[in-house]
C-alpha positions in Angstrom: -33.8 -115.4 -151.8 -32.9 -119.1 -151.9 -35.1 -122.0 -152.7 -35.6 -122.8 -149.0 -36.5 -120.5 -146.1 -35.9 -121.6 -142.5 -38.3 -120.7 -139.7 -39.1 -121.9 -136.2 -42.1 -122.4 -134.1 -42.8 -119.7 -131.5 -43.4 -122.4 -128.8 -39.9 -123.7 -129.4 -38.7 -120.9 -127.1 -39.6 -120.5 -123.4 -41.2 -117.0 -123.8 -43.6 -116.1 -126.5 -44.0 -112.7 -128.1 -41.3 -110.3 -129.2 -38.6 -112.1 -127.2 -39.2 -115.3 -129.2 -38.8 -113.3 -132.4 -35.6 -111.8 -131.1 -34.2 -115.2 -130.1 -35.1 -116.6 -133.5 -33.3 -113.7 -135.2 -30.2 -114.2 -133.0 -30.2 -117.9 -133.9 -30.3 -117.1 -137.7 -33.9 -118.0 -138.5 -35.8 -115.7 -140.9 -39.4 -116.8 -140.2 -41.6 -117.9 -137.4 -44.8 -119.9 -137.0 -46.7 -118.1 -134.3 -48.7 -119.9 -131.7 -52.0 -118.4 -130.7 -51.0 -116.7 -127.4 -53.5 -118.8 -125.5 -56.4 -118.6 -128.0 -59.8 -118.9 -126.4 -58.4 -119.3 -122.9 -56.9 -115.7 -123.1 -59.8 -114.1 -125.0 -58.0 -114.5 -128.4 -55.0 -112.2 -128.0 -54.0 -112.3 -131.7 -57.3 -110.5 -132.5 -56.3 -107.6 -130.3 -54.8 -104.7 -132.2 -52.2 -103.9 -129.5 -51.0 -107.5 -129.5 -51.0 -107.6 -133.3 -48.9 -104.4 -133.5 -46.4 -105.8 -131.0 -45.8 -108.8 -133.2 -45.7 -106.8 -136.4 -43.2 -104.3 -134.9 -41.0 -107.1 -133.7 -41.2 -108.8 -137.0 -40.0 -105.7 -138.8 -37.3 -105.0 -136.2 -35.8 -108.4 -136.3 -36.4 -109.3 -139.9 -38.5 -112.3 -139.0 -41.3 -113.1 -141.4 -44.6 -114.3 -139.8 -45.0 -117.5 -141.8 -48.2 -118.9 -140.2 -50.3 -119.1 -137.1 -50.5 -122.5 -135.4 -53.7 -122.9 -133.4 -51.6 -124.3 -130.5 -54.2 -124.0 -127.7 -56.9 -125.6 -129.9 -54.7 -128.6 -130.3 -54.4 -129.1 -126.5 -58.2 -128.6 -126.1 -58.8 -131.4 -128.6 -62.0 -129.6 -129.6 -61.5 -130.3 -133.3 -62.7 -133.9 -132.6 -66.1 -132.8 -131.3 -69.3 -132.3 -133.2 -70.0 -128.8 -134.4 -73.2 -128.8 -132.5 -71.5 -129.4 -129.1 -70.2 -126.6 -126.9 -66.6 -127.8 -127.5 -67.3 -127.9 -131.3 -68.7 -124.4 -131.2 -65.5 -123.1 -129.4 -63.4 -124.9 -132.0 -65.2 -123.1 -134.8 -64.8 -119.8 -133.0 -61.1 -120.5 -132.5 -60.6 -121.3 -136.2 -62.5 -118.3 -137.4 -60.6 -115.9 -135.0 -57.3 -117.4 -136.1 -58.1 -116.9 -139.7 -59.2 -113.3 -139.0 -56.0 -112.6 -137.1 -53.9 -114.0 -139.9 -55.8 -111.9 -142.5 -55.4 -108.7 -140.4 -51.7 -109.4 -139.8 -51.0 -110.4 -143.4 -50.0 -113.9 -142.4 -50.7 -116.3 -145.3 -51.4 -119.5 -143.5 -53.3 -120.9 -140.5 -52.1 -124.4 -139.4 -54.6 -126.7 -137.7 -53.6 -130.1 -136.4 -55.9 -133.0 -137.2 -54.5 -135.8 -135.1 -55.7 -139.0 -133.5 -58.9 -139.5 -135.7 -59.3 -142.9 -134.1 -63.0 -143.6 -134.7 -65.5 -143.0 -137.5 -67.3 -140.3 -135.6 -64.1 -138.4 -134.7 -62.9 -138.7 -138.3 -66.2 -137.1 -139.5 -66.0 -134.4 -136.9 -62.4 -133.5 -138.0 -63.4 -133.5 -141.6 -66.4 -131.2 -140.9 -64.1 -128.8 -139.1 -61.6 -128.6 -142.0 -64.5 -128.0 -144.4 -65.6 -125.1 -142.2 -62.0 -123.8 -141.9 -61.4 -124.0 -145.7 -64.6 -122.1 -146.4 -63.9 -119.3 -143.9 -60.3 -119.1 -145.0 -61.4 -118.7 -148.6 -63.5 -115.7 -147.6 -60.4 -114.0 -145.9 -57.7 -115.0 -148.5 -55.9 -117.3 -146.0 -54.5 -120.8 -146.7 -55.4 -123.7 -144.3 -52.6 -126.2 -143.6 -53.1 -129.5 -141.9 -50.7 -131.5 -139.8 -51.8 -135.1 -139.2 -50.6 -138.6 -138.1 -52.5 -140.8 -140.6 -51.1 -143.2 -143.2 -50.1 -142.2 -146.7 -53.3 -143.7 -148.1 -55.4 -141.8 -145.7 -53.5 -138.6 -146.5 -54.8 -138.9 -150.1 -58.3 -139.8 -149.0 -58.6 -136.8 -146.7 -56.8 -134.1 -148.7 -58.2 -134.9 -152.1 -61.8 -134.1 -150.9 -60.7 -130.5 -150.9 -59.7 -130.1 -154.5 -56.3 -128.6 -153.6 -57.7 -126.0 -151.1 -56.4 -127.8 -148.1 -52.6 -128.2 -147.9 -50.3 -130.1 -145.6 -47.9 -129.1 -142.9 -45.9 -132.3 -143.3 -44.1 -133.2 -140.1 -41.2 -135.5 -141.0 -41.1 -136.8 -137.4 -44.8 -137.8 -137.1 -44.8 -140.9 -139.3 -41.9 -142.4 -137.3 -43.5 -141.6 -133.9 -46.9 -142.8 -134.9 -45.7 -145.8 -137.0 -47.6 -144.7 -140.1 -44.9 -144.7 -142.7 -41.4 -143.9 -143.9 -41.2 -140.1 -144.2 -39.1 -139.8 -147.4 -41.4 -142.2 -149.3 -44.5 -140.3 -148.1 -43.0 -137.0 -149.2 -42.2 -138.3 -152.6 -45.7 -139.8 -153.0 -47.5 -136.7 -151.8 -45.5 -134.3 -154.1 -44.9 -130.6 -153.7 -48.4 -129.5 -154.7 -50.1 -130.9 -151.6 -47.6 -129.4 -149.2 -47.7 -125.8 -147.8 -44.7 -126.2 -145.5 -42.7 -128.7 -143.5 -42.1 -129.2 -139.8 -38.8 -130.8 -138.9 -37.7 -132.2 -135.5 -35.8 -135.2 -134.3 -35.9 -137.8 -131.6 -33.5 -140.5 -130.4 -35.1 -144.0 -130.3 -35.5 -145.5 -126.9 -33.6 -148.6 -125.7 -35.9 -150.9 -127.7 -35.5 -148.8 -130.9 -38.9 -147.1 -130.7 -39.7 -143.4 -131.0 -42.6 -142.5 -128.8 -43.9 -139.3 -127.1 -43.3 -141.0 -123.7 -39.8 -142.2 -124.1 -38.0 -140.4 -126.9 -36.5 -137.0 -126.1 -36.4 -134.3 -128.8 -32.8 -133.7 -129.9 -31.1 -131.3 -132.4 -31.7 -131.9 -136.1 -29.4 -134.5 -137.5 -28.8 -136.1 -134.1 -31.9 -138.4 -134.0 -33.2 -141.5 -135.6 -36.1 -140.1 -137.5 -34.6 -140.0 -141.0 -33.7 -136.3 -141.1 -31.1 -136.5 -143.9 -33.3 -138.9 -146.0 -36.3 -136.5 -145.6 -34.2 -133.5 -146.7 -33.2 -135.4 -149.9 -36.9 -136.3 -150.5 -37.9 -132.6 -150.1 -35.3 -131.7 -152.7 -36.3 -134.5 -155.0 -39.9 -133.3 -155.3 -38.9 -129.8 -156.3 -40.3 -128.2 -153.2 -39.5 -124.5 -152.6 -40.6 -122.7 -149.4 -40.6 -122.9 -145.7 -38.9 -125.5 -143.5 -40.0 -124.9 -139.9 -38.0 -126.2 -137.0 -40.2 -127.7 -134.3 -37.3 -128.5 -132.0 -38.1 -127.6 -128.4 -35.2 -125.4 -127.4 -36.9 -124.9 -124.1 -36.3 -128.5 -123.0 -33.8 -129.2 -120.2 -31.7 -131.4 -122.4 -31.2 -128.5 -124.9 -29.8 -126.3 -122.1 -26.9 -128.4 -120.8 -23.1 -128.4 -121.4 -23.0 -124.7 -121.9 -25.9 -124.5 -124.4 -28.9 -122.3 -124.1 -32.1 -121.5 -126.1 -30.3 -119.4 -128.7 -27.1 -121.4 -129.1 -29.1 -124.7 -129.5 -31.3 -123.0 -132.1 -28.3 -121.7 -133.9 -26.9 -125.2 -134.3 -30.2 -126.3 -136.0 -30.0 -123.3 -138.4 -26.5 -124.4 -139.3 -27.6 -128.0 -139.8 -30.5 -126.9 -142.0 -28.4 -124.7 -144.2 -25.8 -127.4 -144.6 -28.4 -130.1 -145.3 -30.4 -128.0 -147.8 -27.4 -126.4 -149.4 -28.4 -122.8 -148.5 -25.9 -120.1 -147.5 
C-alpha cells in the first residue's frame, strides 16, 4: 500500500448505495466516504442491519474501503448551530450518536461532521458544544471525529486545540478559497499532519471577476480549476502526511456529463490526476 489512498464521496455520484461503490471501483478509487442515507429524515438507515450488510457486501465485492461516514443530512439541516436544549439541537445530538454507532458497528473508523458558518458568538458556542458531545460519544465507541470547517487558520488552532488532539480535521483544500479565509497550501503546512485525519479535494473555476463562490463557480475536474490543486498537493507531501485523499468532485453535475463523458469516466480522470499528482501508481 502506498503513502496515499484515494477515495471519493458517496454523494459525488447520482445514486447512493452499492451502485455508488461499483462506480467508484470502476473509476479506480479504493475508498469511499459514505453519506448518511438520509439520516434522521429516513429513520437512520445506516443503523439498520440490512442496510449495513448491503454496504459491507458491496465494499467487499468491489474492494472499496469504507473510510468514513459524512453526516450529510445533518449538514443540510444546520442543526449543529442550535442549542443542545432546543428540539433541533436534540435531533443533532441524536444524529451524531447514531452516526457514531453505525460507524462502530460497520467498522468504519471516522465520522465526519461539518462545522461551517459559525458567524455569531452563540452559534460558535453551540457548534463547540456539539463537537464536545461528539468527541465524548465517539471515545466510548472507538471512533474518530473529523471536522470540516470554513474558518481562518488562527481559528482552526483556537477551536481544535481545545480537544487535546481528540478532534481531527477533514481539511478541504477548496474551502479557504471559496470562503476567503486563507491560502490552502500555507494553512496545510501550518496545521501539520497531526491535526489532519483526511483531506477533501475539489476544484472550481473562478468567475468572470476572478472569484470562487458557491453561486458562480462550477465544480470542475481536479487540476482544471483555480483553487491551487497542485500547490495543495505539494503542501500535503511536504508535511509528511500519509492517508486518505477524498475527492469531493460532483460527478453528477451536468457539466461533468458532456462531450461524451459520464459519471464513471469523469471520476476516472480524477483518479488519474490524483495518482499523477501524488506520484502513486
